[in-house]
CHARMM-style PDB file with segment names, atoms N, HN, CA, C and O in Angstrom:
ATOM      1  N   UNK     1      39.304 -53.654 -31.774  1.00  0.00      PROA
ATOM      2  CA  UNK     1      38.338 -54.442 -31.617  1.00  0.00      PROA
ATOM      3  C   UNK     1      38.844 -55.777 -31.827  1.00  0.00      PROA
ATOM      4  O   UNK     1      39.219 -56.170 -32.932  1.00  0.00      PROA
ATOM      5  N   UNK     2      38.862 -56.643 -30.531  1.00  0.00      PROA
ATOM      6  HN  UNK     2      38.557 -56.324 -29.634  1.00  0.00      PROA
ATOM      7  CA  UNK     2      39.260 -58.045 -30.579  1.00  0.00      PROA
ATOM      8  C   UNK     2      38.115 -58.860 -31.119  1.00  0.00      PROA
ATOM      9  O   UNK     2      36.953 -58.742 -30.728  1.00  0.00      PROA
ATOM     10  N   UNK     3      38.521 -59.682 -32.032  1.00  0.00      PROA
ATOM     11  HN  UNK     3      39.464 -59.778 -32.350  1.00  0.00      PROA
ATOM     12  CA  UNK     3      37.702 -60.808 -32.923  1.00  0.00      PROA
ATOM     13  C   UNK     3      37.809 -62.172 -31.856  1.00  0.00      PROA
ATOM     14  O   UNK     3      38.809 -62.755 -31.437  1.00  0.00      PROA
ATOM     15  N   UNK     4      36.424 -62.405 -31.618  1.00  0.00      PROA
ATOM     16  HN  UNK     4      35.612 -61.931 -31.959  1.00  0.00      PROA
ATOM     17  CA  UNK     4      36.675 -63.760 -31.006  1.00  0.00      PROA
ATOM     18  C   UNK     4      37.089 -65.204 -31.660  1.00  0.00      PROA
ATOM     19  O   UNK     4      37.082 -65.391 -32.877  1.00  0.00      PROA
ATOM     20  N   UNK     5      37.404 -66.077 -30.819  1.00  0.00      PROA
ATOM     21  HN  UNK     5      37.410 -65.926 -29.831  1.00  0.00      PROA
ATOM     22  CA  UNK     5      38.096 -67.187 -31.335  1.00  0.00      PROA
ATOM     23  C   UNK     5      37.162 -68.134 -31.947  1.00  0.00      PROA
ATOM     24  O   UNK     5      36.545 -68.880 -31.187  1.00  0.00      PROA
ATOM     25  N   UNK     6      36.929 -68.229 -33.459  1.00  0.00      PROA
ATOM     26  HN  UNK     6      37.430 -67.622 -34.076  1.00  0.00      PROA
ATOM     27  CA  UNK     6      35.977 -69.006 -33.843  1.00  0.00      PROA
ATOM     28  C   UNK     6      36.567 -69.868 -35.026  1.00  0.00      PROA
ATOM     29  O   UNK     6      37.783 -69.788 -35.201  1.00  0.00      PROA
ATOM     30  N   UNK     7      35.888 -70.616 -35.784  1.00  0.00      PROA
ATOM     31  HN  UNK     7      34.901 -70.682 -35.641  1.00  0.00      PROA
ATOM     32  CA  UNK     7      36.136 -71.547 -36.765  1.00  0.00      PROA
ATOM     33  C   UNK     7      35.039 -71.239 -37.552  1.00  0.00      PROA
ATOM     34  O   UNK     7      33.901 -71.287 -37.086  1.00  0.00      PROA
ATOM     35  N   UNK     8      35.336 -70.832 -39.055  1.00  0.00      PROA
ATOM     36  HN  UNK     8      36.261 -70.794 -39.434  1.00  0.00      PROA
ATOM     37  CA  UNK     8      34.505 -70.548 -40.077  1.00  0.00      PROA
ATOM     38  C   UNK     8      34.832 -71.760 -41.007  1.00  0.00      PROA
ATOM     39  O   UNK     8      35.962 -72.203 -41.212  1.00  0.00      PROA
ATOM     40  N   UNK     9      33.512 -72.284 -41.605  1.00  0.00      PROA
ATOM     41  HN  UNK     9      32.594 -71.924 -41.439  1.00  0.00      PROA
ATOM     42  CA  UNK     9      33.555 -73.042 -42.842  1.00  0.00      PROA
ATOM     43  C   UNK     9      33.365 -72.574 -43.896  1.00  0.00      PROA
ATOM     44  O   UNK     9      32.263 -72.066 -44.100  1.00  0.00      PROA
ATOM     45  N   UNK    10      34.453 -72.577 -45.027  1.00  0.00      PROA
ATOM     46  HN  UNK    10      35.349 -72.989 -44.861  1.00  0.00      PROA
ATOM     47  CA  UNK    10      34.515 -71.810 -45.933  1.00  0.00      PROA
ATOM     48  C   UNK    10      34.750 -72.453 -47.152  1.00  0.00      PROA
ATOM     49  O   UNK    10      35.595 -73.347 -47.098  1.00  0.00      PROA
ATOM     50  N   UNK    11      34.143 -72.204 -48.417  1.00  0.00      PROA
ATOM     51  HN  UNK    11      33.457 -71.478 -48.461  1.00  0.00      PROA
ATOM     52  CA  UNK    11      34.795 -72.755 -49.845  1.00  0.00      PROA
ATOM     53  C   UNK    11      35.980 -72.341 -49.993  1.00  0.00      PROA
ATOM     54  O   UNK    11      36.262 -71.221 -49.568  1.00  0.00      PROA
ATOM     55  N   UNK    12      36.930 -73.118 -50.613  1.00  0.00      PROA
ATOM     56  HN  UNK    12      36.700 -74.028 -50.959  1.00  0.00      PROA
ATOM     57  CA  UNK    12      38.222 -72.416 -51.234  1.00  0.00      PROA
ATOM     58  C   UNK    12      38.607 -73.429 -52.224  1.00  0.00      PROA
ATOM     59  O   UNK    12      38.977 -74.542 -51.851  1.00  0.00      PROA
ATOM     60  N   UNK    13      38.541 -73.102 -53.491  1.00  0.00      PROA
ATOM     61  HN  UNK    13      38.240 -72.198 -53.794  1.00  0.00      PROA
ATOM     62  CA  UNK    13      39.164 -74.189 -54.638  1.00  0.00      PROA
ATOM     63  C   UNK    13      38.142 -74.738 -55.027  1.00  0.00      PROA
ATOM     64  O   UNK    13      38.443 -75.578 -55.875  1.00  0.00      PROA
ATOM     65  N   UNK    14      36.611 -74.679 -54.762  1.00  0.00      PROA
ATOM     66  HN  UNK    14      36.366 -73.996 -54.073  1.00  0.00      PROA
ATOM     67  CA  UNK    14      35.735 -75.809 -54.756  1.00  0.00      PROA
ATOM     68  C   UNK    14      35.677 -76.845 -53.621  1.00  0.00      PROA
ATOM     69  O   UNK    14      34.914 -77.806 -53.716  1.00  0.00      PROA
ATOM     70  N   UNK    15      36.422 -76.678 -52.612  1.00  0.00      PROA
ATOM     71  HN  UNK    15      37.041 -75.897 -52.535  1.00  0.00      PROA
ATOM     72  CA  UNK    15      36.342 -77.696 -51.316  1.00  0.00      PROA
ATOM     73  C   UNK    15      35.829 -76.911 -50.028  1.00  0.00      PROA
ATOM     74  O   UNK    15      36.226 -75.751 -49.924  1.00  0.00      PROA
ATOM     75  N   UNK    16      35.194 -77.291 -49.277  1.00  0.00      PROA
ATOM     76  HN  UNK    16      34.871 -78.234 -49.362  1.00  0.00      PROA
ATOM     77  CA  UNK    16      34.763 -77.054 -47.989  1.00  0.00      PROA
ATOM     78  C   UNK    16      36.168 -77.192 -47.026  1.00  0.00      PROA
ATOM     79  O   UNK    16      36.746 -78.270 -46.887  1.00  0.00      PROA
ATOM     80  N   UNK    17      36.604 -75.971 -46.408  1.00  0.00      PROA
ATOM     81  HN  UNK    17      36.134 -75.096 -46.520  1.00  0.00      PROA
ATOM     82  CA  UNK    17      37.803 -76.131 -45.733  1.00  0.00      PROA
ATOM     83  C   UNK    17      37.364 -75.276 -44.360  1.00  0.00      PROA
ATOM     84  O   UNK    17      36.331 -74.612 -44.436  1.00  0.00      PROA
ATOM     85  N   UNK    18      38.184 -75.276 -43.009  1.00  0.00      PROA
ATOM     86  HN  UNK    18      39.024 -75.816 -42.948  1.00  0.00      PROA
ATOM     87  CA  UNK    18      37.894 -74.505 -42.099  1.00  0.00      PROA
ATOM     88  C   UNK    18      39.223 -73.738 -41.747  1.00  0.00      PROA
ATOM     89  O   UNK    18      40.367 -74.189 -41.818  1.00  0.00      PROA
ATOM     90  N   UNK    19      38.850 -72.562 -41.378  1.00  0.00      PROA
ATOM     91  HN  UNK    19      37.921 -72.197 -41.321  1.00  0.00      PROA
ATOM     92  CA  UNK    19      39.770 -71.539 -41.150  1.00  0.00      PROA
ATOM     93  C   UNK    19      39.286 -70.813 -39.794  1.00  0.00      PROA
ATOM     94  O   UNK    19      38.090 -70.557 -39.658  1.00  0.00      PROA
ATOM     95  N   UNK    20      40.148 -70.508 -38.870  1.00  0.00      PROA
ATOM     96  HN  UNK    20      41.120 -70.715 -38.981  1.00  0.00      PROA
ATOM     97  CA  UNK    20      40.018 -69.936 -37.678  1.00  0.00      PROA
ATOM     98  C   UNK    20      40.258 -68.379 -37.525  1.00  0.00      PROA
ATOM     99  O   UNK    20      41.267 -67.830 -37.969  1.00  0.00      PROA
ATOM    100  N   UNK    21      39.283 -67.739 -36.883  1.00  0.00      PROA
ATOM    101  HN  UNK    21      38.464 -68.184 -36.522  1.00  0.00      PROA
ATOM    102  CA  UNK    21      39.619 -66.114 -36.901  1.00  0.00      PROA
ATOM    103  C   UNK    21      41.022 -65.692 -36.724  1.00  0.00      PROA
ATOM    104  O   UNK    21      41.325 -64.531 -37.001  1.00  0.00      PROA
ATOM    105  N   UNK    22      41.806 -66.429 -36.340  1.00  0.00      PROA
ATOM    106  HN  UNK    22      41.560 -67.372 -36.115  1.00  0.00      PROA
ATOM    107  CA  UNK    22      43.164 -66.232 -36.078  1.00  0.00      PROA
ATOM    108  C   UNK    22      43.742 -66.182 -37.535  1.00  0.00      PROA
ATOM    109  O   UNK    22      44.398 -65.238 -37.975  1.00  0.00      PROA
ATOM    110  N   UNK    23      43.394 -67.389 -38.268  1.00  0.00      PROA
ATOM    111  HN  UNK    23      42.861 -68.156 -37.911  1.00  0.00      PROA
ATOM    112  CA  UNK    23      43.960 -67.641 -39.687  1.00  0.00      PROA
ATOM    113  C   UNK    23      43.482 -66.423 -40.544  1.00  0.00      PROA
ATOM    114  O   UNK    23      44.132 -66.085 -41.533  1.00  0.00      PROA
ATOM    115  N   UNK    24      42.374 -65.780 -40.176  1.00  0.00      PROA
ATOM    116  HN  UNK    24      41.846 -66.055 -39.372  1.00  0.00      PROA
ATOM    117  CA  UNK    24      41.950 -64.781 -41.418  1.00  0.00      PROA
ATOM    118  C   UNK    24      42.349 -63.347 -40.913  1.00  0.00      PROA
ATOM    119  O   UNK    24      42.666 -62.531 -41.779  1.00  0.00      PROA
ATOM    120  N   UNK    25      42.363 -63.001 -39.726  1.00  0.00      PROA
ATOM    121  HN  UNK    25      42.106 -63.664 -39.023  1.00  0.00      PROA
ATOM    122  CA  UNK    25      42.536 -61.590 -39.092  1.00  0.00      PROA
ATOM    123  C   UNK    25      43.711 -61.322 -38.243  1.00  0.00      PROA
ATOM    124  O   UNK    25      43.821 -60.265 -37.621  1.00  0.00      PROA
ATOM    125  N   UNK    26      44.582 -62.256 -38.207  1.00  0.00      PROA
ATOM    126  HN  UNK    26      44.493 -63.114 -38.712  1.00  0.00      PROA
ATOM    127  CA  UNK    26      45.674 -61.773 -37.235  1.00  0.00      PROA
ATOM    128  C   UNK    26      46.713 -61.058 -37.908  1.00  0.00      PROA
ATOM    129  O   UNK    26      47.231 -61.490 -38.938  1.00  0.00      PROA
ATOM    130  N   UNK    27      47.050 -59.940 -37.346  1.00  0.00      PROA
ATOM    131  HN  UNK    27      46.629 -59.589 -36.509  1.00  0.00      PROA
ATOM    132  CA  UNK    27      47.859 -59.128 -37.851  1.00  0.00      PROA
ATOM    133  C   UNK    27      47.531 -58.148 -38.835  1.00  0.00      PROA
ATOM    134  O   UNK    27      48.388 -57.381 -39.275  1.00  0.00      PROA
ATOM    135  N   UNK    28      46.331 -58.128 -39.209  1.00  0.00      PROA
ATOM    136  HN  UNK    28      45.635 -58.751 -38.852  1.00  0.00      PROA
ATOM    137  CA  UNK    28      45.471 -57.432 -40.306  1.00  0.00      PROA
ATOM    138  C   UNK    28      44.739 -56.417 -39.773  1.00  0.00      PROA
ATOM    139  O   UNK    28      44.346 -56.458 -38.607  1.00  0.00      PROA
ATOM    140  N   UNK    29      44.461 -55.284 -40.695  1.00  0.00      PROA
ATOM    141  HN  UNK    29      44.781 -55.251 -41.642  1.00  0.00      PROA
ATOM    142  CA  UNK    29      43.561 -54.249 -40.518  1.00  0.00      PROA
ATOM    143  C   UNK    29      42.442 -54.777 -41.337  1.00  0.00      PROA
ATOM    144  O   UNK    29      42.801 -54.898 -42.508  1.00  0.00      PROA
ATOM    145  N   UNK    30      41.175 -55.144 -41.126  1.00  0.00      PROA
ATOM    146  HN  UNK    30      40.883 -55.045 -40.174  1.00  0.00      PROA
ATOM    147  CA  UNK    30      39.982 -55.731 -41.805  1.00  0.00      PROA
ATOM    148  C   UNK    30      38.943 -54.770 -41.642  1.00  0.00      PROA
ATOM    149  O   UNK    30      38.851 -53.782 -40.914  1.00  0.00      PROA
ATOM    150  N   UNK    31      38.088 -55.346 -42.587  1.00  0.00      PROA
ATOM    151  HN  UNK    31      38.163 -56.149 -43.179  1.00  0.00      PROA
ATOM    152  CA  UNK    31      36.398 -54.532 -42.311  1.00  0.00      PROA
ATOM    153  C   UNK    31      35.619 -55.938 -42.580  1.00  0.00      PROA
ATOM    154  O   UNK    31      35.793 -56.716 -43.518  1.00  0.00      PROA
ATOM    155  N   UNK    32      34.696 -56.045 -41.471  1.00  0.00      PROA
ATOM    156  HN  UNK    32      34.555 -55.413 -40.709  1.00  0.00      PROA
ATOM    157  CA  UNK    32      33.955 -57.327 -41.462  1.00  0.00      PROA
ATOM    158  C   UNK    32      32.580 -56.805 -41.342  1.00  0.00      PROA
ATOM    159  O   UNK    32      32.252 -55.977 -40.492  1.00  0.00      PROA
ATOM    160  N   UNK    33      31.742 -57.344 -42.269  1.00  0.00      PROA
ATOM    161  HN  UNK    33      32.008 -58.016 -42.960  1.00  0.00      PROA
ATOM    162  CA  UNK    33      30.246 -56.871 -42.156  1.00  0.00      PROA
ATOM    163  C   UNK    33      29.470 -58.065 -42.481  1.00  0.00      PROA
ATOM    164  O   UNK    33      29.885 -58.948 -43.232  1.00  0.00      PROA
ATOM    165  N   UNK    34      28.145 -58.074 -41.802  1.00  0.00      PROA
ATOM    166  HN  UNK    34      27.808 -57.357 -41.192  1.00  0.00      PROA
ATOM    167  CA  UNK    34      27.057 -59.005 -42.067  1.00  0.00      PROA
ATOM    168  C   UNK    34      25.993 -58.109 -42.740  1.00  0.00      PROA
ATOM    169  O   UNK    34      26.010 -56.879 -42.757  1.00  0.00      PROA
ATOM    170  N   UNK    35      24.941 -59.028 -43.364  1.00  0.00      PROA
ATOM    171  HN  UNK    35      24.927 -60.028 -43.350  1.00  0.00      PROA
ATOM    172  CA  UNK    35      23.873 -58.499 -44.175  1.00  0.00      PROA
ATOM    173  C   UNK    35      22.824 -59.195 -43.686  1.00  0.00      PROA
ATOM    174  O   UNK    35      22.719 -60.420 -43.624  1.00  0.00      PROA
ATOM    175  N   UNK    36      21.922 -58.236 -43.286  1.00  0.00      PROA
ATOM    176  HN  UNK    36      22.007 -57.241 -43.337  1.00  0.00      PROA
ATOM    177  CA  UNK    36      20.802 -58.778 -42.296  1.00  0.00      PROA
ATOM    178  C   UNK    36      19.886 -59.668 -43.222  1.00  0.00      PROA
ATOM    179  O   UNK    36      19.326 -60.626 -42.689  1.00  0.00      PROA
ATOM    180  N   UNK    37      19.707 -59.454 -44.438  1.00  0.00      PROA
ATOM    181  HN  UNK    37      20.163 -58.676 -44.872  1.00  0.00      PROA
ATOM    182  CA  UNK    37      18.867 -60.418 -45.264  1.00  0.00      PROA
ATOM    183  C   UNK    37      19.535 -61.250 -46.401  1.00  0.00      PROA
ATOM    184  O   UNK    37      19.092 -61.383 -47.542  1.00  0.00      PROA
ATOM    185  N   UNK    38      20.640 -61.767 -45.908  1.00  0.00      PROA
ATOM    186  HN  UNK    38      21.000 -61.659 -44.982  1.00  0.00      PROA
ATOM    187  CA  UNK    38      21.850 -62.439 -46.687  1.00  0.00      PROA
ATOM    188  C   UNK    38      20.755 -63.303 -47.680  1.00  0.00      PROA
ATOM    189  O   UNK    38      19.744 -63.828 -47.212  1.00  0.00      PROA
ATOM    190  N   UNK    39      21.094 -63.360 -49.006  1.00  0.00      PROA
ATOM    191  HN  UNK    39      21.915 -62.934 -49.385  1.00  0.00      PROA
ATOM    192  CA  UNK    39      20.516 -64.182 -50.124  1.00  0.00      PROA
ATOM    193  C   UNK    39      19.086 -63.904 -50.298  1.00  0.00      PROA
ATOM    194  O   UNK    39      18.389 -64.724 -50.896  1.00  0.00      PROA
ATOM    195  N   UNK    40      18.490 -62.604 -49.735  1.00  0.00      PROA
ATOM    196  HN  UNK    40      19.056 -61.938 -49.249  1.00  0.00      PROA
ATOM    197  CA  UNK    40      17.392 -62.185 -50.042  1.00  0.00      PROA
ATOM    198  C   UNK    40      17.436 -61.176 -51.394  1.00  0.00      PROA
ATOM    199  O   UNK    40      18.474 -60.554 -51.621  1.00  0.00      PROA
ATOM    200  N   UNK    41      16.484 -61.065 -52.115  1.00  0.00      PROA
ATOM    201  HN  UNK    41      15.641 -61.570 -51.930  1.00  0.00      PROA
ATOM    202  CA  UNK    41      16.434 -60.060 -53.490  1.00  0.00      PROA
ATOM    203  C   UNK    41      17.097 -58.762 -52.917  1.00  0.00      PROA
ATOM    204  O   UNK    41      18.110 -58.407 -53.519  1.00  0.00      PROA
ATOM    205  N   UNK    42      16.687 -57.968 -51.820  1.00  0.00      PROA
ATOM    206  HN  UNK    42      15.864 -58.256 -51.330  1.00  0.00      PROA
ATOM    207  CA  UNK    42      17.249 -56.680 -51.564  1.00  0.00      PROA
ATOM    208  C   UNK    42      18.688 -56.944 -51.524  1.00  0.00      PROA
ATOM    209  O   UNK    42      19.456 -56.379 -52.303  1.00  0.00      PROA
ATOM    210  N   UNK    43      19.157 -57.957 -50.460  1.00  0.00      PROA
ATOM    211  HN  UNK    43      18.533 -58.416 -49.828  1.00  0.00      PROA
ATOM    212  CA  UNK    43      20.540 -57.944 -50.301  1.00  0.00      PROA
ATOM    213  C   UNK    43      21.362 -58.217 -51.632  1.00  0.00      PROA
ATOM    214  O   UNK    43      22.496 -57.758 -51.768  1.00  0.00      PROA
ATOM    215  N   UNK    44      20.847 -58.852 -52.441  1.00  0.00      PROA
ATOM    216  HN  UNK    44      19.925 -59.224 -52.331  1.00  0.00      PROA
ATOM    217  CA  UNK    44      21.585 -59.465 -53.763  1.00  0.00      PROA
ATOM    218  C   UNK    44      21.640 -57.978 -54.671  1.00  0.00      PROA
ATOM    219  O   UNK    44      22.574 -57.577 -55.365  1.00  0.00      PROA
ATOM    220  N   UNK    45      20.405 -57.361 -54.434  1.00  0.00      PROA
ATOM    221  HN  UNK    45      19.646 -57.686 -53.870  1.00  0.00      PROA
ATOM    222  CA  UNK    45      20.298 -56.115 -55.783  1.00  0.00      PROA
ATOM    223  C   UNK    45      20.844 -54.749 -55.391  1.00  0.00      PROA
ATOM    224  O   UNK    45      20.974 -53.831 -56.200  1.00  0.00      PROA
ATOM    225  N   UNK    46      21.188 -54.664 -53.969  1.00  0.00      PROA
ATOM    226  HN  UNK    46      21.082 -55.411 -53.311  1.00  0.00      PROA
ATOM    227  CA  UNK    46      21.306 -53.475 -53.360  1.00  0.00      PROA
ATOM    228  C   UNK    46      22.464 -53.429 -52.144  1.00  0.00      PROA
ATOM    229  O   UNK    46      23.433 -52.670 -52.169  1.00  0.00      PROA
ATOM    230  N   UNK    47      22.235 -54.182 -51.306  1.00  0.00      PROA
ATOM    231  HN  UNK    47      21.448 -54.798 -51.286  1.00  0.00      PROA
ATOM    232  CA  UNK    47      23.416 -54.168 -50.274  1.00  0.00      PROA
ATOM    233  C   UNK    47      24.519 -54.419 -50.518  1.00  0.00      PROA
ATOM    234  O   UNK    47      25.450 -53.632 -50.350  1.00  0.00      PROA
ATOM    235  N   UNK    48      24.644 -55.867 -51.076  1.00  0.00      PROA
ATOM    236  HN  UNK    48      23.888 -56.507 -51.212  1.00  0.00      PROA
ATOM    237  CA  UNK    48      26.254 -56.322 -51.474  1.00  0.00      PROA
ATOM    238  C   UNK    48      26.625 -55.617 -52.686  1.00  0.00      PROA
ATOM    239  O   UNK    48      27.849 -55.520 -52.773  1.00  0.00      PROA
ATOM    240  N   UNK    49      25.947 -55.052 -53.724  1.00  0.00      PROA
ATOM    241  HN  UNK    49      24.953 -55.130 -53.653  1.00  0.00      PROA
ATOM    242  CA  UNK    49      26.567 -54.444 -54.611  1.00  0.00      PROA
ATOM    243  C   UNK    49      27.267 -53.042 -54.161  1.00  0.00      PROA
ATOM    244  O   UNK    49      28.165 -52.513 -54.816  1.00  0.00      PROA
ATOM    245  N   UNK    50      26.797 -52.581 -53.103  1.00  0.00      PROA
ATOM    246  HN  UNK    50      26.068 -53.010 -52.571  1.00  0.00      PROA
ATOM    247  CA  UNK    50      27.135 -51.030 -52.641  1.00  0.00      PROA
ATOM    248  C   UNK    50      28.469 -51.593 -51.926  1.00  0.00      PROA
ATOM    249  O   UNK    50      29.429 -50.847 -52.117  1.00  0.00      PROA
ATOM    250  N   UNK    51      28.732 -52.646 -51.206  1.00  0.00      PROA
ATOM    251  HN  UNK    51      27.952 -53.253 -51.050  1.00  0.00      PROA
ATOM    252  CA  UNK    51      30.041 -52.917 -50.757  1.00  0.00      PROA
ATOM    253  C   UNK    51      31.152 -53.174 -51.889  1.00  0.00      PROA
ATOM    254  O   UNK    51      32.323 -52.798 -51.840  1.00  0.00      PROA
ATOM    255  N   UNK    52      30.569 -53.852 -52.853  1.00  0.00      PROA
ATOM    256  HN  UNK    52      29.617 -54.158 -52.892  1.00  0.00      PROA
ATOM    257  CA  UNK    52      31.524 -54.134 -53.818  1.00  0.00      PROA
ATOM    258  C   UNK    52      31.888 -52.867 -54.539  1.00  0.00      PROA
ATOM    259  O   UNK    52      33.003 -52.749 -55.047  1.00  0.00      PROA
ATOM    260  N   UNK    53      30.879 -51.804 -54.609  1.00  0.00      PROA
ATOM    261  HN  UNK    53      29.973 -51.900 -54.196  1.00  0.00      PROA
ATOM    262  CA  UNK    53      31.206 -50.500 -55.497  1.00  0.00      PROA
ATOM    263  C   UNK    53      32.447 -50.034 -54.647  1.00  0.00      PROA
ATOM    264  O   UNK    53      33.466 -49.626 -55.204  1.00  0.00      PROA
ATOM    265  N   UNK    54      32.327 -50.107 -53.296  1.00  0.00      PROA
ATOM    266  HN  UNK    54      31.499 -50.438 -52.843  1.00  0.00      PROA
ATOM    267  CA  UNK    54      33.473 -49.508 -52.478  1.00  0.00      PROA
ATOM    268  C   UNK    54      34.658 -50.362 -51.590  1.00  0.00      PROA
ATOM    269  O   UNK    54      35.251 -50.114 -50.540  1.00  0.00      PROA
ATOM    270  N   UNK    55      34.687 -51.311 -52.401  1.00  0.00      PROA
ATOM    271  HN  UNK    55      34.205 -51.513 -53.254  1.00  0.00      PROA
ATOM    272  CA  UNK    55      35.779 -52.229 -52.140  1.00  0.00      PROA
ATOM    273  C   UNK    55      36.956 -51.438 -52.435  1.00  0.00      PROA
ATOM    274  O   UNK    55      37.576 -51.071 -51.437  1.00  0.00      PROA
ATOM    275  N   UNK    56      37.418 -51.083 -53.564  1.00  0.00      PROA
ATOM    276  HN  UNK    56      36.915 -51.380 -54.375  1.00  0.00      PROA
ATOM    277  CA  UNK    56      38.991 -50.464 -53.784  1.00  0.00      PROA
ATOM    278  C   UNK    56      39.037 -49.370 -52.622  1.00  0.00      PROA
ATOM    279  O   UNK    56      39.889 -49.461 -51.738  1.00  0.00      PROA
ATOM    280  N   UNK    57      38.026 -48.247 -52.643  1.00  0.00      PROA
ATOM    281  HN  UNK    57      37.334 -48.173 -53.361  1.00  0.00      PROA
ATOM    282  CA  UNK    57      38.392 -47.230 -51.845  1.00  0.00      PROA
ATOM    283  C   UNK    57      38.355 -47.759 -50.478  1.00  0.00      PROA
ATOM    284  O   UNK    57      38.982 -47.000 -49.739  1.00  0.00      PROA
ATOM    285  N   UNK    58      37.824 -48.852 -49.799  1.00  0.00      PROA
ATOM    286  HN  UNK    58      37.315 -49.470 -50.399  1.00  0.00      PROA
ATOM    287  CA  UNK    58      38.016 -49.333 -48.884  1.00  0.00      PROA
ATOM    288  C   UNK    58      39.733 -49.666 -48.471  1.00  0.00      PROA
ATOM    289  O   UNK    58      40.454 -49.392 -47.512  1.00  0.00      PROA
ATOM    290  N   UNK    59      39.872 -50.263 -49.517  1.00  0.00      PROA
ATOM    291  HN  UNK    59      39.287 -50.485 -50.297  1.00  0.00      PROA
ATOM    292  CA  UNK    59      41.641 -50.760 -49.379  1.00  0.00      PROA
ATOM    293  C   UNK    59      42.518 -49.749 -49.723  1.00  0.00      PROA
ATOM    294  O   UNK    59      43.719 -49.952 -49.545  1.00  0.00      PROA
ATOM    295  N   UNK    60      42.121 -48.638 -50.209  1.00  0.00      PROA
ATOM    296  HN  UNK    60      41.145 -48.473 -50.354  1.00  0.00      PROA
ATOM    297  CA  UNK    60      42.665 -47.579 -50.149  1.00  0.00      PROA
ATOM    298  C   UNK    60      43.073 -47.029 -48.806  1.00  0.00      PROA
ATOM    299  O   UNK    60      44.123 -46.419 -48.607  1.00  0.00      PROA
ATOM    300  N   UNK    61      42.232 -47.274 -47.979  1.00  0.00      PROA
ATOM    301  HN  UNK    61      41.379 -47.770 -48.141  1.00  0.00      PROA
ATOM    302  CA  UNK    61      42.134 -46.420 -46.741  1.00  0.00      PROA
ATOM    303  C   UNK    61      43.119 -47.447 -45.796  1.00  0.00      PROA
ATOM    304  O   UNK    61      43.034 -47.191 -44.595  1.00  0.00      PROA
ATOM    305  N   UNK    62      43.774 -48.246 -46.046  1.00  0.00      PROA
ATOM    306  HN  UNK    62      43.843 -48.454 -47.022  1.00  0.00      PROA
ATOM    307  CA  UNK    62      44.922 -48.976 -45.369  1.00  0.00      PROA
ATOM    308  C   UNK    62      44.372 -50.151 -44.974  1.00  0.00      PROA
ATOM    309  O   UNK    62      44.965 -50.667 -44.026  1.00  0.00      PROA
ATOM    310  N   UNK    63      43.226 -50.873 -45.479  1.00  0.00      PROA
ATOM    311  HN  UNK    63      42.744 -50.454 -46.248  1.00  0.00      PROA
ATOM    312  CA  UNK    63      42.535 -51.955 -44.984  1.00  0.00      PROA
ATOM    313  C   UNK    63      43.186 -53.120 -45.935  1.00  0.00      PROA
ATOM    314  O   UNK    63      43.347 -53.002 -47.149  1.00  0.00      PROA
ATOM    315  N   UNK    64      43.551 -54.337 -45.101  1.00  0.00      PROA
ATOM    316  HN  UNK    64      43.420 -54.433 -44.114  1.00  0.00      PROA
ATOM    317  CA  UNK    64      43.971 -55.511 -45.674  1.00  0.00      PROA
ATOM    318  C   UNK    64      43.009 -56.135 -46.666  1.00  0.00      PROA
ATOM    319  O   UNK    64      43.176 -56.296 -47.875  1.00  0.00      PROA
ATOM    320  N   UNK    65      41.840 -56.492 -45.816  1.00  0.00      PROA
ATOM    321  HN  UNK    65      41.704 -56.361 -44.834  1.00  0.00      PROA
ATOM    322  CA  UNK    65      40.953 -57.470 -46.409  1.00  0.00      PROA
ATOM    323  C   UNK    65      39.920 -57.008 -45.868  1.00  0.00      PROA
ATOM    324  O   UNK    65      39.947 -56.400 -44.797  1.00  0.00      PROA
ATOM    325  N   UNK    66      38.523 -57.313 -46.765  1.00  0.00      PROA
ATOM    326  HN  UNK    66      38.501 -57.806 -47.634  1.00  0.00      PROA
ATOM    327  CA  UNK    66      37.032 -57.032 -46.480  1.00  0.00      PROA
ATOM    328  C   UNK    66      36.301 -58.436 -46.347  1.00  0.00      PROA
ATOM    329  O   UNK    66      36.326 -59.209 -47.304  1.00  0.00      PROA
ATOM    330  N   UNK    67      35.670 -58.759 -45.203  1.00  0.00      PROA
ATOM    331  HN  UNK    67      35.650 -58.131 -44.426  1.00  0.00      PROA
ATOM    332  CA  UNK    67      34.800 -59.954 -45.456  1.00  0.00      PROA
ATOM    333  C   UNK    67      33.507 -59.675 -45.055  1.00  0.00      PROA
ATOM    334  O   UNK    67      33.246 -58.759 -44.275  1.00  0.00      PROA
ATOM    335  N   UNK    68      32.563 -60.519 -45.617  1.00  0.00      PROA
ATOM    336  HN  UNK    68      32.776 -61.263 -46.251  1.00  0.00      PROA
ATOM    337  CA  UNK    68      31.109 -60.618 -45.629  1.00  0.00      PROA
ATOM    338  C   UNK    68      30.759 -61.684 -44.705  1.00  0.00      PROA
ATOM    339  OT1 UNK    68      29.578 -61.981 -44.522  1.00  0.00      PROA
TER     340      UNK     68
END
């Protein structure tokens, strides 16, 4: 699947920076997911921890990075 060309604003080392989809994804096998209720109690207590628990297994399957 081709990721559209976009610019992300993100925190790195305590500073706001911009990175493009090409910077993050080019030449990599990635898993990209979104949370329907980001920053809600159910998201923080159930959804995100499930991905965190599976992180090592996802990487063992040949994935370079996981992004939320």
